[in-house]
N, C-alpha and C positions, 0 to 999 in steps of 0.2 A: 325751904331749902337753905342749907347752911353754907358757910364759906368753903368748907372742904368739898362739898358737892360741886361747887363751881369749878374746881380743878380737874374734874373728871372729863373723859371724852364726851363729845356731843351726843353720842349714842346713849349715854347714861344721863346727861344733864337735861336734854330736851324733854324726855318723858317725865322727868321730875317737875320741870317747869310747867309742862302741860297739865300734870296732875294738880299742881298749885293753882293754876288759873281755873281749872274746872271746879276745884273745891271752893274758890272765891265765888264763882258763878252759883254754885249750889247754896252757899251761905246766904245769898240774897234772895233766893226763891221765895221763902216764906214771908219775908218782909215785903217783897213786891206783891204777893197775893193779898196781904192785908191792905195794900193801897193807901198807906198813911203818908209816905214820904216819896215824892217823885225822884229824889236823889238815889233811892235804893235801886230803881229801875236803871238809872244812869250807871250806877256802879256794876250792876249785873251785866249791862251792855259792854262796859269797858273790859271786864273779865272775859266775856265771850269774844270780843275783838282780838284781845291778846292771844287767846287760845287759838283762834282761827289763823292769825298771823303766824304764830309759831308752827302750826301744822303746814301752812303754805310754804314756809321756809325750810321745813324739815323733811323734805322729800326723800333724802337719803336715809333717814332714821326711821320713819313710820311706814308700815306696809302701804303700798300705793292704793289699792282698791279701798281699803278701810279709810285711809287718809282722805281720799277724794270724797267718799260718801259723808264722812263726818264734816268736812269742810262745807259740803252742800247743805247739810242739816243745819249747821251753824249759820250759814248764810240765810237760809229760810227763817230760822228763829230770829235772826237779826232783823230781817224785814218785818216780821210780825211785831217785834218789840219797838222798832222805830216808828210805827204808826202811833203807838201810844205816847212814846217820848216826844214826837213832834207835836202832837196835840196838847200834851202837858205844857210844853214851851209856848205854844201859840195862845192857849187859854191864859196862861200866867202873864204873857206879854200884852194881851188884848187891851187892857185899860191904858197902857202907855201908847200903844198903837192908835187907839181912838183919840187920845189927847194930841198926839203928833199929827193926826189928821184934822185937828182943830174942831173936833166934834165936841160940843159942850156936854160935860158929864151930867149936868142938871137935866139935859134933854134925853137921858138915857133911861127913861121910865119904862114901865110895863108896856110891852107891845112895841117898843121902839125897834127899829132895824138892828141897832147894836145889841139889844137884849136878845132878839131872835137869833142873831149871829152866834152869840155866846151859847144860847140853848142848843143850837144846832151842833156846835163844836163839842159841847158837853155830851150830847147823845152819840156823836160819832166816836168820841173817846170811850164812852161806856161800851160800845160795841167792839171797838178795838181791844179794850181791856179784857172783855169776855173771851175774845179769840186768844189773847195772850195767856190767860189763865188756863184755858184748855191746853194750849201748847206746853205750859209748865207742868200741868198735871199729867200729860202724856209722856213727859220725860222723867217723871218721878222714879227714883230708884236706879238711876244710871245716867249716862250721857244721853244726848238727844236720841230719841227712839231706842233707848235702853242699850246703846252700843258702848263698849268700853274702849276709850280712846288709847289707852296705854298698852293694849294687848296686840 
């Protein structure tokens, strides 16, 4: 969106902003599916939250039934993606949490409670990621559930 677009009435600007946020969301889908960098999921979630906030505030601009349905779909997707993001953060912070708990890292060998905890978190993350990947695949080619937000 350029500076001239920002001078337009809300009925013109809000759909442009929504399209921008949804394009940002779409631009991170493939990198999220490769599962190389947890920050890609974070960026995808930020774009989704921005789009959802814009829809929530744009009640006078967007058709009510479509807007409410899309907000709910975005909320559902946010819930699915938050499971993966929360586990990414927890797994990443686990060594610091263990040290803060005064658990000696040298005692974190094979079969230790800390290792079992980490393995459990990784398995939960794998299951949550599989659900996220299915949700992304289900939205391929359009907005969540193939709905067009700007129509």
